N, C-alpha and C positions, 0 to 999 in steps of 0.2 A: 504494499500499500504505499508506504513511505517512497518507493523508488518511483511508483507511478506518479505520485504527486508531485515529486521533484521533477520528472520529465515534463508533466503538463504545465507546471509553474514556470519552467525554464523557457518552453515554447511560447507561452503566453507573454512573458516579460519580453521575449525577443521581438514578438509581433507589436507590442505596445510601443517599444522603442522606436522601431521602424516607422510606425504609424505617427508617432510625435514628431520625429524628424522630418517626415514629410509634410505635416501641417504648419511646422515652425519655419522650416528653411525652403525647401523646393519639393514639389511633386515628384521629381525623379526618384526620391527615396521609395516612393510606393512601388516601384518595380522590384525591390528587395523582397517584397511580400510574397513573390511568385513561389518561393521555397518554404518559408515558415508557415504559411497559411494552410497549404495542403498537409504539411506535417502535423499541424494542429488539428486538422479535420480527421486524419488518420488515427492520431493518438486519442482524440476523443471518442471515436468509434470503437477502437479496441478497448477502451476503459469500460465500456458497457455491454460489449457483446459476450457471451458466454461459452462459446464453442472452443476457444482456445486460451488456456489458463496462462500460458506463457506470455501471449500478447496482451492478455488483460493486465497482467502484473508489470509487464515491462513493454509498453504500448509500441515502441520504435526498436530498442534494442533487441528485443525478442526476435526481430526479422533475422539477425545475424545467425541465430540457431537453424533456422530453415536454410539459409544461404549455404552455410558450411556442411550441413546435412546433404545438401543436394550435390556438392562437389566432394563429398567424402571419399569416393573411389578413386577420383583423379588425384586428390592430395595424398592419399595412401600409396597409389601406384607410382607417382612421380618423386614423392620426397621421403617417405618412411619405409616404404617396402623394400626388403633386401632382394637380391637377384634370385633367391630360392624360396622365398616365403609366399609368393602370390598364388591366388586361388580364383578360378579353377587352374589357371595355367600361370606359372612364374615367369619372371622377366627373362630368364635363360631360355625357357621353351618358346616364348614369343619371339625372342631375338633370333633364335636359330631358324624359325620360319621365315622372318623378315629377310635374313642374310641370303638364305637359299632361294627366295623368291626373286630377291634382286640381283642374284649371282655375285654376291659380295663376299669378302673373306669372312670365313666361318670358323677359323681355328680360335683357340683360346690360350692365353698365356699363364705362366706361373704356378700351373697345377690346379687340381681340383678344388671346388669351394665347397662341395658338399662334405660332410663328415662320414667316412667309410665305416665308422664304428656305429652310426646311428641305426636303431632298429628300423627296418624296413629298407635298409640300403640293397641295391641290387647290382649284380655285375655277372659277366659272361666269361667262361674259361677260354682263353685264347690258346693257340697252338703253337709249338716251337717249329713247326713245319707249315707255315702259311701256305695257301694255295691261291691260284689265279683263276678268276672267272672272267670269260671273254664277253659273254653276252650280259649286259645290265638290265635288259628288259624282261624282268621277272614277271612270269604269267602261269596261270593255272587254266585248265579247260573245264568249263561248267557245263554239264548236261550228261545225264546217265543214259542207259540204253532205251529208256522210254522218251528220250527227247530227240526231235528231228533236226534241230538247229544249234548244236552245241556252240558256245561262245568262249573264246579265248580272252580271260578276264585278267588284267593287271592285278598285281599283288596290292597295289594301293590305288584307291579310288575315292570320288567325292560322295560323301554320305548324303542321306536324305534330308533336303532342304527345299521347301516348296516355294514356288513363285506365290507372293503374297506374304509370306515371312520374310523373304529376302526380296530385294528390288529387282527390277528389270534389267538394270545394268550389271547387278552382281550375277544374276543368272546367266546372262548372256556370256560374261566374262569367264564364268566356270565352265561352261559347255565349250566355248572356243578353246579354253586351256586343255580340257580333256581331248579335244580333237588335235591339238598341237601335238600332244605326247602320247596319244592313242590309249586312253584310259577311260573308264566309265564314270558316267554322271547319274546319280540316282535323283529322280525328280521330286522326291518326298510324295506326301500323300495328297497334294494340291493339284495334281493333274499335269498333263503336258501343255505348256504354253509355247507361243511363237519364239520365245526367248530360249527355250530349250532345244530349239532346232537350229544350230549353227554348226553342225558337223560332228558333234561329239556323240559318242555311243551312250544310249539311254537305258537305264534300269528303271522301269515304271513301277512305282510303289502304288499299290491298291490299298487304302486305308478303309477304316469303318464307314466313312462317309461317302465312299466310292465317287470322289470327285473326278469329274472327266468321264465317268461311266456309269451314272446314276440317272434313274428316271424321275418324274416329278414327285414321286413319293418318297425318293431317297433310297430306292432299292437298287440292287445291282442290274444293270442293262447289259445284256450279252451282246447285242447289237452294236452299241456304242463302244463296247470294249474291243470287239473284233475290228471295228473300223480303225482304231488307232494301234491296237497291239500287233497287226500286221504290217505296220510301217516298217521300212528297212532300218530306220534309225532306232527303233525298239529292240534291244538285244536280249533283255531279260525282264521277267515280271516278278515282282516281290510283293507277297500279301503281308500287310503289317498287322500283327496281332497286338503288340504292345511296344513301347520304346522305353529306354532306360531312365530318362528324366521325369517321365510321368506314366509308369506302368499302371495298367488297368484304367486309365484315364484318357479319354479322347483328346485329339488334337484341339488347339485352341487358336483361332484367327480374330484378333480384336477388330472391332467394327471399323476403327480408324484405318486399317490396312486392307479392309474388304471393299476395294474400288469396284466400280461397275466392271472393268476389264477382268480383274480377278474373279468377281462374281460369275461373269459369263463363262470362264474357263471352268469353274467348279459346279456350275448350274445351281447357284444359291441366290438369296436375295442380297443385293449390295447394301452396304452401309449397316450390316447387322453383325453382332458377334456370331461367328460360325464354330459351333462346338461339335466336334465329331462324336458320335456315339462311343461308349466304352467298348461295346462289343459288335461283332459283325451280325447283319440280319441274314445273310446268305447261308450261314451254317451255325451250329450251336454245339457240335461234338467234334471229337478228334477225328471220327470217320467221316463227318461232314467237311471238315477241313481238307482231308485228302481227296474226297470228291470234288471239292471246288478247285483245288490244285490241278486236277485232271481236266476239269472243265476249261481252266484257263490255258492249259497247255494245248488242248484241242482247238480252242477258239483263236489262238495265236499261231496255228499251223506249226506246233511242235517246238515253240521257243522254250528255253529254260525258265522253270517256275519254281519258286521257293517261298519261304515265309520268314518273317523277322518277328523276334520276341526278346523280351527280357524275361529271364527265368525268375519265377516266384515259387509256386508250389512244385516242387520236384516230381511229385507223382503225375502231375498233369503232362509233363512232357514225356514220362514213362507211358502214359496212356496214348500219346501220339505216336510214339514208337510201335506200341501194340497195334494200333490202327493202320500204320504203315504194312505191318506183317499181315494183317487180316484182308485188307484191301489190295495188297500188292501194287500200291500206288507209292512211288517214291519220289519226293521233291528233289529237284536238282541241287538245291542248296538251302542252307539255313543261316539267316543273318542273326547274330547275336549281339545285343546291345546290353551293356553294362549299367548298372544302377548310377554310375558316375557320368553317364552321357548327358549331353547338353539339350537345351530347347530354348526357343524364344520366350515361351510362357508356360508356367507351370504352378501348381500349388505347392507351397513350401514343404508341407508334410510328404508329399509325392516324391519330390526331388531329393530330400534328405534321408527318408526312412522307408521307402519301398524298393524292393527289387534286389537282386543278387548282383554283387560286384562281378565286373567282366571276367576275371581270370578264374575265379570260383565257377562261374556260369560255363566258360568255355571248357574247363576240365571236366566238369559234370557232364556235359553234352557229348564231348568226344568220348568219354569212358561209356556212357549209356549207348551211343550208336554203335560203338565196337562190340559191347555186350549182345546186342541185338543182330549183329551182322549187317548193319546198315550203312556204316561209314563209306564202304566202298562205292555206293551209290550217291553219296551226299557231300558236296563241298560245304566247307563253313567259312563264313564271312564275318568279321567281328568289327565292332566300333566302340569308341569311348576313349578319349584322350590320346590317340595314336598321332603322335607328329614327329617322331624320329625313327630312324632305322633300327634302333634298340627296341623301341616300342613295337615295331612290325616283328621283329624276330622273337620277342617274347611271347607274341601270340601265336606265331608259327610253331614255337616249341610246344605249346599245349594243344595243338591240333588244327589251328587255323589255316585255311588255304589262301585267304586274301583278306585285306583289310579296308574299312572305310574311314574316312576322316571329314567331319564337318568343321569344326572349329579351326583346325589347322589350315584348310582351305580358304576359311573366312580371314585368318590372319594374312594369308597370301594375298588376299584381295585389299588388305589394309585395315582390317579389324583392329582396334586398339584396346579391346576388352573393356569397353565403357560400361557394359552391363545395362544397356537401354533397350535390348531387342524387343522387349515387350511394350514400349512406349511410343514406337514410331518416331523416334527422334535420333536415330543412329547418326552419330556425326560424321562418319565417313561414308554415308550412304549405301551400306551393305544391307542392313535390316530396317528398311523404311519404304513407304510408298509416297513420300513427300518429294516432288520434283526438284525443288531447290537443293535437296540433300542427295538424292541418287544421281543427280546429273554432275555432280562432283566427282563421281568414280568413272574415271576415264576406261572404257572398255579395252581400247586398243593398247594401253599400257598394262592393264591389270590381268588380262588374259595371258600375256607372255609371263608374267610373274607366277601365275598358277601353274603354267607349264614347267617353268624353271624350278619351281618349289618340288613338283612331282619328279622331275629328272634327277635333281640333286638329292633328294631323299632315298631314291633307289640306288643312287651311286654310293651314299653313305651305308645303306643297307649291304650293298655287296662288298664293300670294304670290310665290314665287320664279319661277314661270312668267310671272306678270304683269311682274316686274322685268326678266326676259330676253326678254320679248316674244313668249312662246310662248301662242298662244291656245288650242291644244289639245295633248294628248299627242303627237299626230303630228308637231307642229311641233318637238318637243324633238330636237335634233341633236347628234351627237357633236363637231362641230367648234366648239361653244360650251362645252366643258368642257375644262379644262386641268390638267396635273399637271407639277410641277417634277421632272424626271427626273435632273438632276446640278446641280452648282453653277452651271453656265452656261447651261443649256437647259431651257426650258419648252415642252412639246408639248400639242397638243389630243388628246383621245380618238380623233379622226379619224386623226391621224398616228401614234398609239401602236397603236390596235388594227385600223385598216383602211388602213394605209399602202399595202399591195400589192394592193388591191382596188377602189380608187376611192372616190368620195364616196358614201356611204350616203344614199339618198333616203328621207326620212321614217321611217329607222331601221326599217323593216319590210318595204316592198314590194320594195326591191332596190337595185342600184348603177346609177349613171348609165351608159347602154349604150356611149358613146363612151370611156369609161374602163375599164370591167370587161367582159370577154367571157366 
């Protein structure tokens, strides 16, 4: 109360002094009232409003609290955050993406900044007999015997990000970057826009909203799907069951981003919040999922079809494996998203407290598929914080065949981790539909950076493989990667993730028979 009265009293006195000078000397003094009079009005208003206690008690000074809070992420990132502290990605991770995207020097000096004795520290065992790998274009063939059009997929690809969540310039640059280096671009569940068709290979994601292939009631339309799925630029189809950042929760497109153009692509009402249902209406059982996979495969003339999920209840995935055996329908791939995955908008509890982390989920799915004898039919694609060659090889060691990256590719476009993706005010024009912001993202410059980031990341991946003695991706093994699990113990990934199943052979085909039954 005393502070409020002091502020009000001070402003009133200032106004009275200026008013007096104007009456006594010259009317020119009245121009000075242009500042204190509005301040007095604001202070009086806040003194009597009841919505904000801080502004009521501190009518003007209280605004500083909101100003500093609004720029807190920037202050922390630029002034107080160390090179290894930041979340979701620290400065070293962001910097390596920027450097590789710009083709700049990426070496570091004076030794490691992380503490190798810290719990959670990870490393790989190198070989005293390094090998040489001629071909840096690491790829895997996706498509089992039920697929008529197998696709040669790069080990590193653009993860699912929809047009609407991302701007038209961002989507265009990503797709042109994919075309430049011959890797794949996942459309996200928002459908295929004209900005996706710039030469890059597409993985068309079908979510619970069936955007781009839905009828007026929001149900799956086979005719609309076939029309798009048979296009030559669509190489694979991915059915989204759930994603890591909000498992069990449908996608969210804020009304501000739902422009008439976005709405036309998705077949929804423009200017409204678009909330995808949590579950599909085309199927509701594991057997139904398999039948839907086969339906999409038939409608697309035999292109690779798979599904994406964040693992929650392990028994549900086991049930899906039973359904594969019973129906004899085998998806060509499974995409695994860890709970640490990113999104433009999600409830806090879903982001922080639901879903299985990536490496636990990947090891579980790898083990389960091998137990059921299904791994030989199905390729595994993983996503969640994969931005370096070491990240890629850790995933491969646990059974992955290829990787996605969303936020890494966003960094390559110029993302500064402003954490404003859900507010339509992305300062670098990546995650916004505001023309004055997305026009600042120059497509001709950024698509080259996306391509360079991909190329340089694969080069770094190959260099690690050479140092470890891995001649091919099939040679990458879980017993060559290690993690410090407590102050006294360091265990290999083999011991951590496959302790009860025996030694994983080539990380894909199965376990040694004398150990695992």
